[in-house]
N, C-alpha and C positions, 0 to 999 in steps of 0.2 A: 270323245268317249262316252257312251251312253252306258247307263247301269253296269259300269265298270268294264265296260268291252271296247276295247280299240278297235275302229273301223278305219279302212282306207279304201278308198274307191278310187280305181283306176280304169280309163276308158280309153278308147281308140287307140291313137299314135303313143299315148303314155304306156303302153304294155307292150313290153317286148318280152322274149323268153327268158332272158337273164333277170328281167325285172320280176316275173313271174316266180320264177326260181328263188330269188332272193327272198319274197314275201312268204313264200311256201314254208322258210325257214324260220321265219318271224313268227308268223301268226299260225294259230292253232286252227282255224277255219278259213277254207278259201272258197268261193263262188266264183266259177267259170262260166260267163255268159257269153260264149263264143261259139264260133264253128269248130267241129272236130271231125277226125276220119279214122277208120279204123282200118289198120292193114291185116287183112286175115292171113298172109303169108309170112309177114315177121311182125307180129304182134307187139314187139317193143318199138317199133318204128310207127305206131299208132301215134296219132297227134292232135293236140289242141292247136287251132290255127287263129291267131292274131293278127291285127291289122301290119303290125311291124315282124313278121315270122312266125314260125311254128315251134311248138315245144312239144318234143318226144317224149313218149313214156320213158325210155330208157335213160333219159336227163333227169326225170324226176326221180325213178326209182334209184339211183346213184347217189342222191342228197341224204343227207342224215337229217330227217325230219322229226326231230324228238318231242318237237309241239304239236305234232299233226293230231287233228281230232275228227274234223269234219271236212268233208269236200262235198260241195254242192256242183254237180256237172250240169249244167242248165244249157245243153247243146246236144244236138242230135244224135240219137244212135249211139250212146256212151256206155251203154251194156250190151250190144248185140254181138252175139258169139258168132259162131261159124256152124254150118252144117255139116262140114267136112271135119269137124272136131266137137262131135256131139256130148261126148263124155268129158269135155274139158271147157271151162268156159276161160277165154281167153279175150279180154277187153278192156276198154279203159277203166271202167269202175273196179273190176279186179285188180288191175294194174296200181290205181290209188291206194287200196288195202295193202298191196304188197308194199308200197313204199312208205306205209306207215300210218296212212288214215285209220282210226277207227271205226268211222261209219261215212258211208258215200251215198248221196242221192245222184241217181243217174236216170237215162231215159233207155226204152228197148227200141224205140223207132222215133221219127221226126215229131217235133213239138212244133206248135205254132208261136210267133212271136206276140200275137195277140193275148194269148192267157199266161205264157210263161213268168212275167214279170210280177204278177197279181200272185200266181203261186208262189213264187219265191217270198213276196211280201207278206202272205199269211202265214207260211213257214216260218221265217224269222220272227215275226210277230208272236207266235204261240212260245217258241223257245224263249225269246226274252222275257215275256211274261211270266215265265217258271225261272228264270234265273235267281240264285240264292240274292237275297238282299244285301248281302254284305259287298259294298262297291268294289272292294278288292279281289273279288272272286274272279273276276274274268270270263271268258267265254265258256260256256259247257254245252255241249252237243248231246249230251247222253238221252235227251227227250228225241232225238231226231225223227225216229220213226213215228212217235205219236205227231210229231208236228208235221211231217209228212201226211199223214192220215188226216190230219185236221185240214190242212192246204188242199188236199183232193176233195174231202168234204163240202168244203166253201164252193171250190170251182163247180161239183156237181150241180150244187145248189143254184149256181148261176146260169147253167145250161138246161136244156130240154132232154127228153128220152130218147135222142135218135141216135141212129148208129154213129153219125159225125160226132155227136156228144161222147159216145163213149170210146172213141178214137181219140180225143183230146186229153182225156184225164187218164185213161190206163196205161199210158207210156211210162209215167212214173215210179220208180222203185228205189228200194233203200237197202242197202247191203250193209252187214257187220253188226256193231251192239246196239 
């Protein structure tokens, strides 16, 4: 526990769809650093892919996520819509909002493994630095949009001014409050 915030880090074969769902019900924030796939024909079959199985959006939406606050989806194309449904946005990030998360950080296209961990570190450092001093307050993601802006500014400062650099930082987006 750091600053009144409970943290659980699961990786590799420790993460299964059932374990992920269980912890979504327990924790207010979830960070998914994994692969994801969008299903444009059946959006509720869009999924997060773990070493030991896949978690479909339909299974997440069925849960009572009363503690849900922030979902950080550090996976490629978690908010890519469809040209076929140009006036509707049906993607994993929107699904997480529908499941009850008040804020979602997602990506509009592929992100590189080289920079994603540092973006996440800068994001959470910003959020935790602004947490209430009361140790019992728990996690508060209400500054997530500012935290993402901060993390992207930090990333931009580490990059040059090339087109490749632009494609490195621009995929990150924030939805919700």
